[in-house]
mmCIF file of the N, C-alpha and C atoms, coordinates in Angstrom:
data_MODEL
# 
_entry.id   MODEL 
# 
loop_
_atom_site.group_PDB 
_atom_site.id 
_atom_site.type_symbol 
_atom_site.label_atom_id 
_atom_site.label_alt_id 
_atom_site.label_comp_id 
_atom_site.label_asym_id 
_atom_site.label_entity_id 
_atom_site.label_seq_id 
_atom_site.pdbx_PDB_ins_code 
_atom_site.Cartn_x 
_atom_site.Cartn_y 
_atom_site.Cartn_z 
_atom_site.occupancy 
_atom_site.B_iso_or_equiv 
_atom_site.pdbx_formal_charge 
_atom_site.auth_seq_id 
_atom_site.auth_comp_id 
_atom_site.auth_asym_id 
_atom_site.auth_atom_id 
_atom_site.pdbx_PDB_model_num 
ATOM 1   N N  . MET A 1 1  ? 0.848 -1.207 0.000   1.00 0.00 ? 1  MET A N  1 
ATOM 2   C CA . MET A 1 1  ? 0.000 0.000  0.000   1.00 0.00 ? 1  MET A CA 1 
ATOM 3   C C  . MET A 1 1  ? 0.883 1.257  0.000   1.00 0.00 ? 1  MET A C  1 
ATOM 4   N N  . LYS A 1 2  ? 1.881 1.254  0.860   1.00 0.00 ? 2  LYS A N  1 
ATOM 5   C CA . LYS A 1 2  ? 2.773 2.419  0.937   1.00 0.00 ? 2  LYS A CA 1 
ATOM 6   C C  . LYS A 1 2  ? 3.528 2.611  -0.378  1.00 0.00 ? 2  LYS A C  1 
ATOM 7   N N  . VAL A 1 3  ? 3.907 1.494  -0.991  1.00 0.00 ? 3  VAL A N  1 
ATOM 8   C CA . VAL A 1 3  ? 4.650 1.563  -2.256  1.00 0.00 ? 3  VAL A CA 1 
ATOM 9   C C  . VAL A 1 3  ? 3.772 2.195  -3.329  1.00 0.00 ? 3  VAL A C  1 
ATOM 10  N N  . ASN A 1 4  ? 2.504 1.770  -3.391  1.00 0.00 ? 4  ASN A N  1 
ATOM 11  C CA . ASN A 1 4  ? 1.576 2.332  -4.376  1.00 0.00 ? 4  ASN A CA 1 
ATOM 12  C C  . ASN A 1 4  ? 1.415 3.832  -4.176  1.00 0.00 ? 4  ASN A C  1 
ATOM 13  N N  . LEU A 1 5  ? 1.316 4.242  -2.922  1.00 0.00 ? 5  LEU A N  1 
ATOM 14  C CA . LEU A 1 5  ? 1.163 5.664  -2.595  1.00 0.00 ? 5  LEU A CA 1 
ATOM 15  C C  . LEU A 1 5  ? 2.381 6.442  -3.082  1.00 0.00 ? 5  LEU A C  1 
ATOM 16  N N  . ALA A 1 6  ? 3.572 5.883  -2.832  1.00 0.00 ? 6  ALA A N  1 
ATOM 17  C CA . ALA A 1 6  ? 4.806 6.547  -3.257  1.00 0.00 ? 6  ALA A CA 1 
ATOM 18  C C  . ALA A 1 6  ? 4.831 6.688  -4.777  1.00 0.00 ? 6  ALA A C  1 
ATOM 19  N N  . PHE A 1 7  ? 4.411 5.633  -5.471  1.00 0.00 ? 7  PHE A N  1 
ATOM 20  C CA . PHE A 1 7  ? 4.401 5.678  -6.933  1.00 0.00 ? 7  PHE A CA 1 
ATOM 21  C C  . PHE A 1 7  ? 3.419 6.725  -7.444  1.00 0.00 ? 7  PHE A C  1 
ATOM 22  N N  . SER A 1 8  ? 2.250 6.791  -6.826  1.00 0.00 ? 8  SER A N  1 
ATOM 23  C CA . SER A 1 8  ? 1.244 7.768  -7.262  1.00 0.00 ? 8  SER A CA 1 
ATOM 24  C C  . SER A 1 8  ? 1.738 9.191  -7.019  1.00 0.00 ? 8  SER A C  1 
ATOM 25  N N  . VAL A 1 9  ? 2.447 9.401  -5.904  1.00 0.00 ? 9  VAL A N  1 
ATOM 26  C CA . VAL A 1 9  ? 3.008 10.724 -5.612  1.00 0.00 ? 9  VAL A CA 1 
ATOM 27  C C  . VAL A 1 9  ? 4.054 11.077 -6.662  1.00 0.00 ? 9  VAL A C  1 
ATOM 28  N N  . LEU A 1 10 ? 4.894 10.097 -7.008  1.00 0.00 ? 10 LEU A N  1 
ATOM 29  C CA . LEU A 1 10 ? 5.922 10.313 -8.036  1.00 0.00 ? 10 LEU A CA 1 
ATOM 30  C C  . LEU A 1 10 ? 5.261 10.661 -9.360  1.00 0.00 ? 10 LEU A C  1 
ATOM 31  N N  . GLU A 1 11 ? 4.218 9.920  -9.713  1.00 0.00 ? 11 GLU A N  1 
ATOM 32  C CA . GLU A 1 11 ? 3.518 10.155 -10.977 1.00 0.00 ? 11 GLU A CA 1 
ATOM 33  C C  . GLU A 1 11 ? 2.916 11.549 -11.014 1.00 0.00 ? 11 GLU A C  1 
ATOM 34  N N  . SER A 1 12 ? 2.250 11.935 -9.929  1.00 0.00 ? 12 SER A N  1 
ATOM 35  C CA . SER A 1 12 ? 1.618 13.260 -9.885  1.00 0.00 ? 12 SER A CA 1 
ATOM 36  C C  . SER A 1 12 ? 2.680 14.348 -9.964  1.00 0.00 ? 12 SER A C  1 
ATOM 37  N N  . ARG A 1 13 ? 3.836 14.109 -9.349  1.00 0.00 ? 13 ARG A N  1 
ATOM 38  C CA . ARG A 1 13 ? 4.925 15.090 -9.406  1.00 0.00 ? 13 ARG A CA 1 
ATOM 39  C C  . ARG A 1 13 ? 5.421 15.230 -10.835 1.00 0.00 ? 13 ARG A C  1 
ATOM 40  N N  . GLU A 1 14 ? 5.562 14.115 -11.531 1.00 0.00 ? 14 GLU A N  1 
ATOM 41  C CA . GLU A 1 14 ? 6.040 14.142 -12.915 1.00 0.00 ? 14 GLU A CA 1 
ATOM 42  C C  . GLU A 1 14 ? 5.046 14.872 -13.803 1.00 0.00 ? 14 GLU A C  1 
ATOM 43  N N  . SER A 1 15 ? 3.760 14.572 -13.635 1.00 0.00 ? 15 SER A N  1 
ATOM 44  C CA . SER A 1 15 ? 2.742 15.225 -14.458 1.00 0.00 ? 15 SER A CA 1 
ATOM 45  C C  . SER A 1 15 ? 2.685 16.715 -14.137 1.00 0.00 ? 15 SER A C  1 
ATOM 46  N N  . LEU A 1 16 ? 2.907 17.067 -12.868 1.00 0.00 ? 16 LEU A N  1 
ATOM 47  C CA . LEU A 1 16 ? 2.922 18.476 -12.472 1.00 0.00 ? 16 LEU A CA 1 
ATOM 48  C C  . LEU A 1 16 ? 4.067 19.198 -13.179 1.00 0.00 ? 16 LEU A C  1 
ATOM 49  N N  . GLY A 1 17 ? 5.237 18.571 -13.210 1.00 0.00 ? 17 GLY A N  1 
ATOM 50  C CA . GLY A 1 17 ? 6.385 19.148 -13.908 1.00 0.00 ? 17 GLY A CA 1 
ATOM 51  C C  . GLY A 1 17 ? 6.098 19.297 -15.385 1.00 0.00 ? 17 GLY A C  1 
ATOM 52  N N  . LEU A 1 18 ? 5.385 18.309 -15.942 1.00 0.00 ? 18 LEU A N  1 
ATOM 53  C CA . LEU A 1 18 ? 5.031 18.359 -17.363 1.00 0.00 ? 18 LEU A CA 1 
ATOM 54  C C  . LEU A 1 18 ? 4.103 19.540 -17.621 1.00 0.00 ? 18 LEU A C  1 
ATOM 55  N N  . TYR A 1 19 ? 3.079 19.693 -16.784 1.00 0.00 ? 19 TYR A N  1 
ATOM 56  C CA . TYR A 1 19 ? 2.153 20.820 -16.941 1.00 0.00 ? 19 TYR A CA 1 
ATOM 57  C C  . TYR A 1 19 ? 2.889 22.150 -16.808 1.00 0.00 ? 19 TYR A C  1 
ATOM 58  N N  . GLN A 1 20 ? 3.829 22.223 -15.873 1.00 0.00 ? 20 GLN A N  1 
ATOM 59  C CA . GLN A 1 20 ? 4.606 23.447 -15.668 1.00 0.00 ? 20 GLN A CA 1 
ATOM 60  C C  . GLN A 1 20 ? 5.422 23.761 -16.913 1.00 0.00 ? 20 GLN A C  1 
ATOM 61  N N  . ALA A 1 21 ? 6.052 22.730 -17.488 1.00 0.00 ? 21 ALA A N  1 
ATOM 62  C CA . ALA A 1 21 ? 6.867 22.921 -18.691 1.00 0.00 ? 21 ALA A CA 1 
ATOM 63  C C  . ALA A 1 21 ? 6.002 23.419 -19.843 1.00 0.00 ? 21 ALA A C  1 
ATOM 64  N N  . ILE A 1 22 ? 4.810 22.834 -20.000 1.00 0.00 ? 22 ILE A N  1 
ATOM 65  C CA . ILE A 1 22 ? 3.888 23.257 -21.062 1.00 0.00 ? 22 ILE A CA 1 
ATOM 66  C C  . ILE A 1 22 ? 3.453 24.696 -20.827 1.00 0.00 ? 22 ILE A C  1 
ATOM 67  N N  . PHE A 1 23 ? 3.151 25.041 -19.572 1.00 0.00 ? 23 PHE A N  1 
ATOM 68  C CA . PHE A 1 23 ? 2.714 26.398 -19.233 1.00 0.00 ? 23 PHE A CA 1 
ATOM 69  C C  . PHE A 1 23 ? 3.796 27.415 -19.576 1.00 0.00 ? 23 PHE A C  1 
ATOM 70  N N  . ILE A 1 24 ? 5.050 27.109 -19.190 1.00 0.00 ? 24 ILE A N  1 
ATOM 71  C CA . ILE A 1 24 ? 6.175 28.011 -19.489 1.00 0.00 ? 24 ILE A CA 1 
ATOM 72  C C  . ILE A 1 24 ? 6.359 28.123 -20.996 1.00 0.00 ? 24 ILE A C  1 
ATOM 73  N N  . TYR A 1 25 ? 6.227 27.001 -21.704 1.00 0.00 ? 25 TYR A N  1 
ATOM 74  C CA . TYR A 1 25 ? 6.378 26.983 -23.161 1.00 0.00 ? 25 TYR A CA 1 
ATOM 75  C C  . TYR A 1 25 ? 5.340 27.882 -23.814 1.00 0.00 ? 25 TYR A C  1 
ATOM 76  N N  . ILE A 1 26 ? 4.090 27.785 -23.359 1.00 0.00 ? 26 ILE A N  1 
ATOM 77  C CA . ILE A 1 26 ? 3.006 28.618 -23.906 1.00 0.00 ? 26 ILE A CA 1 
ATOM 78  C C  . ILE A 1 26 ? 3.279 30.086 -23.597 1.00 0.00 ? 26 ILE A C  1 
ATOM 79  N N  . LYS A 1 27 ? 3.763 30.368 -22.382 1.00 0.00 ? 27 LYS A N  1 
ATOM 80  C CA . LYS A 1 27 ? 4.082 31.752 -22.001 1.00 0.00 ? 27 LYS A CA 1 
ATOM 81  C C  . LYS A 1 27 ? 5.153 32.325 -22.925 1.00 0.00 ? 27 LYS A C  1 
ATOM 82  N N  . GLN A 1 28 ? 6.188 31.534 -23.203 1.00 0.00 ? 28 GLN A N  1 
ATOM 83  C CA . GLN A 1 28 ? 7.261 31.980 -24.092 1.00 0.00 ? 28 GLN A CA 1 
ATOM 84  C C  . GLN A 1 28 ? 6.727 32.183 -25.500 1.00 0.00 ? 28 GLN A C  1 
ATOM 85  N N  . LEU A 1 29 ? 5.838 31.305 -25.936 1.00 0.00 ? 29 LEU A N  1 
ATOM 86  C CA . LEU A 1 29 ? 5.237 31.434 -27.268 1.00 0.00 ? 29 LEU A CA 1 
ATOM 87  C C  . LEU A 1 29 ? 4.485 32.749 -27.370 1.00 0.00 ? 29 LEU A C  1 
ATOM 88  N N  . LYS A 1 30 ? 3.720 33.081 -26.336 1.00 0.00 ? 30 LYS A N  1 
ATOM 89  C CA . LYS A 1 30 ? 2.954 34.336 -26.328 1.00 0.00 ? 30 LYS A CA 1 
ATOM 90  C C  . LYS A 1 30 ? 3.892 35.531 -26.439 1.00 0.00 ? 30 LYS A C  1 
ATOM 91  N N  . VAL A 1 31 ? 5.028 35.472 -25.744 1.00 0.00 ? 31 VAL A N  1 
ATOM 92  C CA . VAL A 1 31 ? 5.997 36.573 -25.787 1.00 0.00 ? 31 VAL A CA 1 
ATOM 93  C C  . VAL A 1 31 ? 6.571 36.705 -27.190 1.00 0.00 ? 31 VAL A C  1 
ATOM 94  N N  . ILE A 1 32 ? 6.842 35.561 -27.842 1.00 0.00 ? 32 ILE A N  1 
ATOM 95  C CA . ILE A 1 32 ? 7.392 35.579 -29.206 1.00 0.00 ? 32 ILE A CA 1 
ATOM 96  C C  . ILE A 1 32 ? 6.356 36.147 -30.176 1.00 0.00 ? 32 ILE A C  1 
ATOM 97  N N  . ILE A 1 33 ? 5.099 35.735 -30.002 1.00 0.00 ? 33 ILE A N  1 
ATOM 98  C CA . ILE A 1 33 ? 4.034 36.196 -30.898 1.00 0.00 ? 33 ILE A CA 1 
ATOM 99  C C  . ILE A 1 33 ? 3.747 37.672 -30.654 1.00 0.00 ? 33 ILE A C  1 
ATOM 100 N N  . ASN A 1 34 ? 3.703 38.075 -29.382 1.00 0.00 ? 34 ASN A N  1 
ATOM 101 C CA . ASN A 1 34 ? 3.371 39.456 -29.031 1.00 0.00 ? 34 ASN A CA 1 
ATOM 102 C C  . ASN A 1 34 ? 4.450 40.021 -28.107 1.00 0.00 ? 34 ASN A C  1 
ATOM 103 N N  . PRO A 1 35 ? 5.546 40.555 -28.665 1.00 0.00 ? 35 PRO A N  1 
ATOM 104 C CA . PRO A 1 35 ? 6.660 41.037 -27.837 1.00 0.00 ? 35 PRO A CA 1 
ATOM 105 C C  . PRO A 1 35 ? 6.299 42.241 -26.969 1.00 0.00 ? 35 PRO A C  1 
ATOM 106 N N  . LYS A 1 36 ? 5.299 43.024 -27.379 1.00 0.00 ? 36 LYS A N  1 
ATOM 107 C CA . LYS A 1 36 ? 4.911 44.210 -26.598 1.00 0.00 ? 36 LYS A CA 1 
ATOM 108 C C  . LYS A 1 36 ? 4.281 43.810 -25.269 1.00 0.00 ? 36 LYS A C  1 
ATOM 109 N N  . ASP A 1 37 ? 3.580 42.675 -25.267 1.00 0.00 ? 37 ASP A N  1 
ATOM 110 C CA . ASP A 1 37 ? 2.902 42.222 -24.054 1.00 0.00 ? 37 ASP A CA 1 
ATOM 111 C C  . ASP A 1 37 ? 3.890 41.471 -23.167 1.00 0.00 ? 37 ASP A C  1 
ATOM 112 N N  . LYS A 1 38 ? 4.387 42.125 -22.111 1.00 0.00 ? 38 LYS A N  1 
ATOM 113 C CA . LYS A 1 38 ? 5.366 41.481 -21.221 1.00 0.00 ? 38 LYS A CA 1 
ATOM 114 C C  . LYS A 1 38 ? 4.729 41.245 -19.866 1.00 0.00 ? 38 LYS A C  1 
ATOM 115 N N  . ARG A 1 39 ? 4.001 40.117 -19.750 1.00 0.00 ? 39 ARG A N  1 
ATOM 116 C CA . ARG A 1 39 ? 3.345 39.768 -18.495 1.00 0.00 ? 39 ARG A CA 1 
ATOM 117 C C  . ARG A 1 39 ? 3.972 38.520 -17.924 1.00 0.00 ? 39 ARG A C  1 
# 
């Protein structure tokens, strides 16, 4: 049971990092598309 919990935590952490990477990528894309908008 504890092992499964650890694996699920690891998985959620990995997916969180993936979402963060996608979010940063989209933010950079917006800056490239619209350089005047610096948010």
